[in-house]
SEBALO-210026 format. One record per atom (N, C-alpha, C): atom name; x, y, z; residue in three letters; residue number from 0. Coordinates in pm, 1 decimal. Last residue first. Layout:
N
R,CA,X,Y,Z,ALA,NUM
...
***
This chain:
114
R,N,358.2,10502.1,783.1,UNK,113
R,CA,270.9,10611.1,739.5,UNK,113
R,C,304.3,10736.8,812.9,UNK,113
R,N,491.9,10215.6,686.1,UNK,112
R,CA,531.9,10341.0,752.8,UNK,112
R,C,443.3,10451.2,698.3,UNK,112
R,N,481.7,9866.6,719.8,UNK,111
R,CA,415.2,9986.8,671.8,UNK,111
R,C,456.5,10107.4,755.5,UNK,111
R,N,577.1,9615.9,766.2,UNK,110
R,CA,673.9,9723.6,743.6,UNK,110
R,C,608.3,9851.8,694.3,UNK,110
R,N,380.2,9429.0,786.6,UNK,109
R,CA,463.6,9448.4,903.6,UNK,109
R,C,559.9,9565.5,888.9,UNK,109
R,N,254.2,9423.1,535.4,UNK,108
R,CA,181.3,9477.9,650.4,UNK,108
R,C,271.6,9505.8,768.5,UNK,108
R,N,452.8,9534.0,254.8,UNK,107
R,CA,405.9,9431.2,347.3,UNK,107
R,C,346.0,9493.1,472.5,UNK,107
R,N,566.6,9735.3,114.8,UNK,106
R,CA,422.9,9718.2,96.5,UNK,106
R,C,365.0,9612.4,189.5,UNK,106
R,N,833.7,9721.2,150.6,UNK,105
R,CA,767.4,9836.9,212.9,UNK,105
R,C,615.2,9827.3,199.5,UNK,105
R,N,917.3,9378.8,226.6,UNK,104
R,CA,876.5,9481.4,131.2,UNK,104
R,C,816.7,9600.6,205.0,UNK,104
R,N,955.9,9161.7,378.5,UNK,103
R,CA,1071.6,9248.3,356.7,UNK,103
R,C,1040.8,9362.6,261.2,UNK,103
R,N,713.2,9031.5,377.0,UNK,102
R,CA,769.8,9071.3,506.3,UNK,102
R,C,886.3,9167.9,490.9,UNK,102
R,N,681.5,8974.1,107.2,UNK,101
R,CA,588.1,9065.7,172.9,UNK,101
R,C,643.0,9114.4,306.5,UNK,101
R,N,887.2,8792.1,65.4,UNK,100
R,CA,886.6,8918.9,-7.3,UNK,100
R,C,795.7,9020.0,61.4,UNK,100
R,N,801.7,8583.6,232.6,UNK,99
R,CA,929.2,8649.8,258.4,UNK,99
R,C,935.8,8786.5,189.3,UNK,99
R,N,562.6,8510.7,105.6,UNK,98
R,CA,561.8,8559.1,243.9,UNK,98
R,C,688.9,8635.6,277.1,UNK,98
R,N,667.2,8427.0,-143.8,UNK,97
R,CA,572.1,8537.0,-135.4,UNK,97
R,C,571.4,8597.0,5.2,UNK,97
R,N,824.8,8209.7,-59.6,UNK,96
R,CA,886.5,8323.9,-127.3,UNK,96
R,C,796.5,8446.4,-118.9,UNK,96
R,N,625.3,8042.7,45.1,UNK,95
R,CA,732.8,8091.1,131.5,UNK,95
R,C,800.5,8213.9,71.2,UNK,95
R,N,479.1,7997.9,-190.1,UNK,94
R,CA,416.1,8064.0,-75.3,UNK,94
R,C,521.4,8121.0,19.9,UNK,94
R,N,666.0,7862.3,-347.5,UNK,93
R,CA,613.1,7991.3,-392.1,UNK,93
R,C,551.4,8069.0,-276.4,UNK,93
R,N,697.5,7632.5,-190.7,UNK,92
R,CA,811.0,7721.8,-213.3,UNK,92
R,C,764.2,7859.1,-258.7,UNK,92
R,N,443.2,7520.2,-210.3,UNK,91
R,CA,493.3,7560.6,-79.8,UNK,91
R,C,609.1,7658.9,-94.8,UNK,91
R,N,438.9,7467.0,-483.7,UNK,90
R,CA,341.8,7560.0,-425.2,UNK,90
R,C,389.8,7610.9,-290.2,UNK,90
R,N,645.1,7277.1,-497.0,UNK,89
R,CA,657.3,7403.3,-569.2,UNK,89
R,C,562.7,7507.9,-511.5,UNK,89
R,N,530.0,7072.4,-345.5,UNK,88
R,CA,652.3,7135.5,-298.5,UNK,88
R,C,675.1,7269.3,-367.7,UNK,88
R,N,320.2,7013.0,-514.0,UNK,87
R,CA,291.2,7059.2,-378.1,UNK,87
R,C,413.4,7129.9,-322.9,UNK,87
R,N,464.2,6922.9,-731.3,UNK,86
R,CA,385.9,7044.8,-744.6,UNK,86
R,C,345.6,7098.7,-608.4,UNK,86
R,N,580.6,6690.1,-628.2,UNK,85
R,CA,666.1,6800.9,-667.7,UNK,85
R,C,586.2,6929.5,-676.8,UNK,85
R,N,352.3,6535.1,-592.1,UNK,84
R,CA,434.5,6568.0,-476.3,UNK,84
R,C,523.5,6687.1,-507.5,UNK,84
R,N,271.4,6513.5,-858.5,UNK,83
R,CA,183.4,6577.2,-761.4,UNK,83
R,C,262.8,6620.2,-638.9,UNK,83
R,N,488.0,6372.4,-965.9,UNK,82
R,CA,458.2,6507.0,-1014.6,UNK,82
R,C,370.9,6582.4,-915.2,UNK,82
R,N,460.8,6132.8,-821.6,UNK,81
R,CA,584.1,6212.4,-808.2,UNK,81
R,C,560.3,6355.3,-853.8,UNK,81
R,N,211.9,6050.0,-915.3,UNK,80
R,CA,229.7,6075.3,-772.2,UNK,80
R,C,353.8,6161.2,-747.4,UNK,80
R,N,269.1,6009.0,-1182.3,UNK,79
R,CA,175.1,6115.5,-1146.6,UNK,79
R,C,185.1,6150.3,-998.4,UNK,79
R,N,442.3,5789.6,-1157.2,UNK,78
R,CA,491.5,5916.3,-1214.5,UNK,78
R,C,399.5,6031.8,-1177.9,UNK,78
R,N,264.4,5597.4,-1058.7,UNK,77
R,CA,374.6,5643.8,-974.1,UNK,77
R,C,433.9,5774.5,-1025.7,UNK,77
R,N,93.9,5577.7,-1288.1,UNK,76
R,CA,40.3,5615.2,-1156.7,UNK,76
R,C,151.1,5669.6,-1067.2,UNK,76
R,N,273.7,5485.9,-1479.3,UNK,75
R,CA,210.0,5616.7,-1498.0,UNK,75
R,C,151.6,5667.4,-1365.6,UNK,75
R,N,325.8,5233.3,-1369.0,UNK,74
R,CA,434.9,5330.9,-1384.7,UNK,74
R,C,378.3,5472.0,-1399.9,UNK,74
R,N,72.7,5124.0,-1398.2,UNK,73
R,CA,128.2,5143.3,-1263.5,UNK,73
R,C,242.6,5243.7,-1266.8,UNK,73
R,N,51.6,5112.0,-1675.5,UNK,72
R,CA,-46.1,5189.3,-1597.8,UNK,72
R,C,9.3,5222.4,-1459.2,UNK,72
R,N,264.2,4935.2,-1727.2,UNK,71
R,CA,270.7,5073.4,-1777.6,UNK,71
R,C,171.0,5163.7,-1703.9,UNK,71
R,N,166.2,4700.3,-1607.2,UNK,70
R,CA,287.4,4764.3,-1555.3,UNK,70
R,C,298.5,4909.3,-1602.1,UNK,70
R,N,-196.3,4727.1,-1583.8,UNK,69
R,CA,-72.1,4665.0,-1629.4,UNK,69
R,C,47.0,4746.3,-1578.3,UNK,69
R,N,-480.0,4662.9,-1370.6,UNK,68
R,CA,-384.2,4753.3,-1433.0,UNK,68
R,C,-263.2,4675.0,-1480.6,UNK,68
R,N,-654.1,4500.9,-1229.8,UNK,67
R,CA,-655.1,4494.4,-1375.5,UNK,67
R,C,-561.0,4590.7,-1445.6,UNK,67
R,N,-637.8,4476.2,-960.9,UNK,66
R,CA,-747.1,4560.0,-1011.1,UNK,66
R,C,-750.4,4567.1,-1163.1,UNK,66
R,N,-402.2,4342.6,-932.8,UNK,65
R,CA,-525.5,4265.5,-909.1,UNK,65
R,C,-648.9,4343.6,-953.2,UNK,65
R,N,-231.8,4557.8,-982.5,UNK,64
R,CA,-235.0,4443.8,-1075.6,UNK,64
R,C,-362.3,4362.4,-1057.0,UNK,64
R,N,-284.5,4714.9,-756.5,UNK,63
R,CA,-315.7,4766.3,-890.7,UNK,63
R,C,-322.8,4652.6,-993.3,UNK,63
R,N,-186.0,4543.5,-555.4,UNK,62
R,CA,-327.3,4581.2,-558.1,UNK,62
R,C,-368.3,4630.5,-696.6,UNK,62
R,N,89.5,4531.5,-621.9,UNK,61
R,CA,8.9,4409.1,-617.2,UNK,61
R,C,-139.9,4441.3,-627.8,UNK,61
R,N,157.2,4802.1,-588.2,UNK,60
R,CA,172.4,4736.2,-718.5,UNK,60
R,C,83.0,4612.3,-724.8,UNK,60
R,N,110.1,4825.1,-313.3,UNK,59
R,CA,33.3,4908.3,-407.7,UNK,59
R,C,38.7,4845.4,-547.1,UNK,59
R,N,303.4,4649.7,-218.0,UNK,58
R,CA,161.7,4620.5,-191.7,UNK,58
R,C,70.3,4701.6,-283.5,UNK,58
R,N,533.0,4786.6,-299.0,UNK,57
R,CA,503.5,4654.1,-355.4,UNK,57
R,C,357.3,4615.3,-332.9,UNK,57
R,N,510.6,5011.5,-133.1,UNK,56
R,CA,506.5,5026.0,-278.5,UNK,56
R,C,472.9,4893.2,-345.8,UNK,56
R,N,543.6,4891.6,119.4,UNK,55
R,CA,418.5,4961.1,85.8,UNK,55
R,C,403.0,4974.7,-65.5,UNK,55
R,N,807.4,4808.0,87.7,UNK,54
R,CA,703.1,4707.2,108.4,UNK,54
R,C,567.0,4768.7,74.5,UNK,54
R,N,927.0,5056.1,73.5,UNK,53
R,CA,928.9,4971.1,-45.8,UNK,53
R,C,827.7,4857.9,-33.8,UNK,53
R,N,887.4,5143.5,335.7,UNK,52
R,CA,827.2,5218.5,224.8,UNK,52
R,C,822.5,5134.6,97.9,UNK,52
R,N,1047.1,4964.2,473.3,UNK,51
R,CA,902.3,4955.4,490.4,UNK,51
R,C,829.4,5032.3,380.1,UNK,51
R,N,1307.7,4853.4,245.3,UNK,50
R,CA,1254.2,4936.4,352.7,UNK,50
R,C,1103.5,4912.0,366.6,UNK,50
R,N,1527.9,4579.3,174.7,UNK,49
R,CA,1409.9,4660.0,145.6,UNK,49
R,C,1368.0,4739.2,269.3,UNK,49
R,N,1819.3,4457.3,18.2,UNK,48
R,CA,1751.2,4493.5,141.9,UNK,48
R,C,1641.6,4594.5,108.9,UNK,48
R,N,1998.8,4205.4,-150.7,UNK,47
R,CA,1893.6,4306.3,-156.4,UNK,47
R,C,1837.3,4329.2,-15.9,UNK,47
R,N,2348.2,4162.1,-159.5,UNK,46
R,CA,2220.2,4117.9,-104.6,UNK,46
R,C,2120.6,4233.8,-108.3,UNK,46
R,N,2604.8,4227.4,-240.9,UNK,45
R,CA,2497.4,4229.0,-342.0,UNK,45
R,C,2363.2,4176.4,-291.2,UNK,45
R,N,2786.9,4273.3,-42.6,UNK,44
R,CA,2779.3,4137.3,-94.8,UNK,44
R,C,2667.1,4117.6,-195.0,UNK,44
R,N,2724.2,4530.8,25.2,UNK,43
R,CA,2850.6,4507.0,-46.0,UNK,43
R,C,2854.9,4367.5,-106.8,UNK,43
R,N,2367.9,4541.9,-42.3,UNK,42
R,CA,2484.4,4542.3,44.8,UNK,42
R,C,2610.0,4522.8,-39.1,UNK,42
R,N,2143.5,4754.9,-210.2,UNK,41
R,CA,2221.5,4630.7,-211.2,UNK,41
R,C,2342.6,4647.2,-118.6,UNK,41
R,N,1811.0,4871.9,-224.4,UNK,40
R,CA,1945.7,4887.8,-170.2,UNK,40
R,C,2015.6,4752.3,-174.5,UNK,40
R,N,1609.6,4920.2,-507.2,UNK,39
R,CA,1648.2,4834.6,-396.0,UNK,39
R,C,1791.7,4864.5,-354.5,UNK,39
R,N,1334.1,5087.5,-622.4,UNK,38
R,CA,1480.0,5088.3,-618.2,UNK,38
R,C,1521.8,5014.3,-493.1,UNK,38
R,N,1054.8,4994.2,-824.8,UNK,37
R,CA,1115.9,5012.5,-693.1,UNK,37
R,C,1267.6,5014.7,-710.3,UNK,37
R,N,1015.5,5004.6,-1091.6,UNK,36
R,CA,904.0,5045.7,-1006.8,UNK,36
R,C,947.3,5061.7,-861.8,UNK,36
R,N,1193.2,4911.8,-1282.0,UNK,35
R,CA,1220.4,5041.9,-1219.3,UNK,35
R,C,1100.3,5095.2,-1140.1,UNK,35
R,N,1179.8,4656.9,-1367.5,UNK,34
R,CA,1091.5,4752.5,-1434.8,UNK,34
R,C,1103.1,4893.4,-1377.7,UNK,34
R,N,1342.6,4532.2,-1182.7,UNK,33
R,CA,1390.0,4543.6,-1321.2,UNK,33
R,C,1309.0,4647.0,-1399.8,UNK,33
R,N,1162.0,4540.9,-967.0,UNK,32
R,CA,1288.0,4614.0,-959.8,UNK,32
R,C,1343.4,4636.4,-1100.5,UNK,32
R,N,972.7,4369.3,-1061.7,UNK,31
R,CA,933.0,4509.0,-1037.3,UNK,31
R,C,1055.7,4598.3,-1020.6,UNK,31
R,N,1131.6,4136.8,-1066.1,UNK,30
R,CA,1075.7,4190.2,-1190.3,UNK,30
R,C,1036.3,4336.8,-1172.8,UNK,30
R,N,1176.7,4092.8,-795.3,UNK,29
R,CA,1290.5,4128.0,-881.5,UNK,29
R,C,1242.4,4186.7,-1014.5,UNK,29
R,N,911.6,4026.5,-724.7,UNK,28
R,CA,978.3,4142.3,-663.7,UNK,28
R,C,1096.0,4187.5,-749.6,UNK,28
R,N,873.3,3790.1,-873.1,UNK,27
R,CA,788.7,3907.9,-895.0,UNK,27
R,C,856.9,4034.5,-842.5,UNK,27
R,N,1071.1,3624.6,-757.8,UNK,26
R,CA,1075.9,3656.7,-900.6,UNK,26
R,C,992.8,3781.6,-931.4,UNK,26
R,N,980.7,3596.9,-500.3,UNK,25
R,CA,1107.8,3666.5,-523.3,UNK,25
R,C,1118.5,3709.6,-669.2,UNK,25
R,N,624.3,3662.6,-489.8,UNK,24
R,CA,739.8,3574.8,-503.0,UNK,24
R,C,865.9,3658.5,-522.3,UNK,24
R,N,415.7,3817.8,-239.1,UNK,23
R,CA,476.3,3812.5,-372.3,UNK,23
R,C,591.3,3713.1,-372.4,UNK,23
R,N,317.5,3869.5,7.2,UNK,22
R,CA,257.2,3758.0,-65.9,UNK,22
R,C,307.5,3748.0,-208.5,UNK,22
R,N,427.7,4062.7,172.3,UNK,21
R,CA,351.9,4105.5,54.5,UNK,21
R,C,276.0,3992.4,-14.6,UNK,21
R,N,559.3,3937.8,385.0,UNK,20
R,CA,473.3,4053.8,410.8,UNK,20
R,C,380.9,4086.9,294.5,UNK,20
R,N,708.3,3737.0,255.3,UNK,19
R,CA,608.6,3701.6,356.4,UNK,19
R,C,509.2,3815.4,379.1,UNK,19
R,N,874.3,3893.7,96.7,UNK,18
R,CA,785.3,3795.8,33.8,UNK,18
R,C,672.7,3759.4,130.3,UNK,18
R,N,1015.9,4025.7,295.0,UNK,17
R,CA,929.3,4103.4,205.8,UNK,17
R,C,830.1,4010.2,135.5,UNK,17
R,N,1161.2,3811.4,396.8,UNK,16
R,CA,1065.7,3881.1,483.9,UNK,16
R,C,965.8,3959.1,398.3,UNK,16
R,N,1319.3,3752.7,174.8,UNK,15
R,CA,1231.1,3649.4,230.8,UNK,15
R,C,1124.7,3711.2,322.0,UNK,15
R,N,1472.7,3982.2,134.2,UNK,14
R,CA,1366.6,3950.5,39.3,UNK,14
R,C,1270.7,3844.0,94.4,UNK,14
R,N,1517.9,4159.5,445.0,UNK,13
R,CA,1562.8,4068.6,339.5,UNK,13
R,C,1442.9,4030.1,253.5,UNK,13
R,N,1506.2,4495.1,550.9,UNK,12
R,CA,1436.0,4368.3,534.7,UNK,12
R,C,1493.3,4286.6,418.4,UNK,12
R,N,1619.9,4746.5,562.4,UNK,11
R,CA,1652.4,4650.3,666.8,UNK,11
R,C,1603.6,4508.8,638.8,UNK,11
R,N,1667.0,5060.8,465.2,UNK,10
R,CA,1664.7,4926.8,406.3,UNK,10
R,C,1713.3,4822.9,507.4,UNK,10
R,N,1460.0,5316.3,587.7,UNK,9
R,CA,1582.1,5238.8,609.9,UNK,9
R,C,1570.6,5099.5,547.9,UNK,9
R,N,1223.1,5451.2,574.5,UNK,8
R,CA,1302.0,5445.9,452.0,UNK,8
R,C,1432.1,5366.6,468.2,UNK,8
R,N,1113.1,5455.0,825.3,UNK,7
R,CA,1042.0,5379.7,722.2,UNK,7
R,C,1122.4,5365.6,593.2,UNK,7
R,N,1293.6,5627.3,958.8,UNK,6
R,CA,1287.3,5485.3,994.8,UNK,6
R,C,1221.1,5401.9,886.0,UNK,6
R,N,1232.9,5872.5,833.7,UNK,5
R,CA,1369.0,5818.2,829.9,UNK,5
R,C,1366.9,5668.0,857.4,UNK,5
R,N,967.4,5909.2,901.1,UNK,4
R,CA,1005.0,5894.8,760.0,UNK,4
R,C,1142.8,5831.5,746.4,UNK,4
R,N,1000.1,5932.4,1183.7,UNK,3
R,CA,919.2,5824.8,1125.4,UNK,3
R,C,956.8,5801.3,979.3,UNK,3
R,N,1167.3,6163.9,1214.7,UNK,2
R,CA,1209.2,6032.2,1261.9,UNK,2
R,C,1131.8,5917.8,1196.9,UNK,2
R,N,1181.6,6377.0,922.0,UNK,1
R,CA,1142.2,6343.1,1057.8,UNK,1
R,C,1174.0,6196.9,1088.6,UNK,1
R,N,1438.1,6541.4,760.5,UNK,0
R,CA,1347.5,6428.8,753.4,UNK,0
R,C,1309.2,6391.8,897.1,UNK,0
***
């Protein structure tokens, strides 16, 4: 994981800060957690901490709701994003496998013997 992704995924922000950043109430944020739209890190004392990525997710939820989508629509949107991300990863894996097979194959351009 690169440095930026690592930093953006660190749970550092208390709910009061997230409320300020998103314009959402604590009740709304907890509801989205209950609906499994976000996963929240909890300290040993059960305090919720949020990452910058989760703040982004909450802002996306807020925007979709203001655009007239309901919770099920938003869940479907996030599911499609996960599938799209997975399919990109699958494509990349297939390409790497293909390249590796071609490089180690007598039919690959680097191993041709005539």
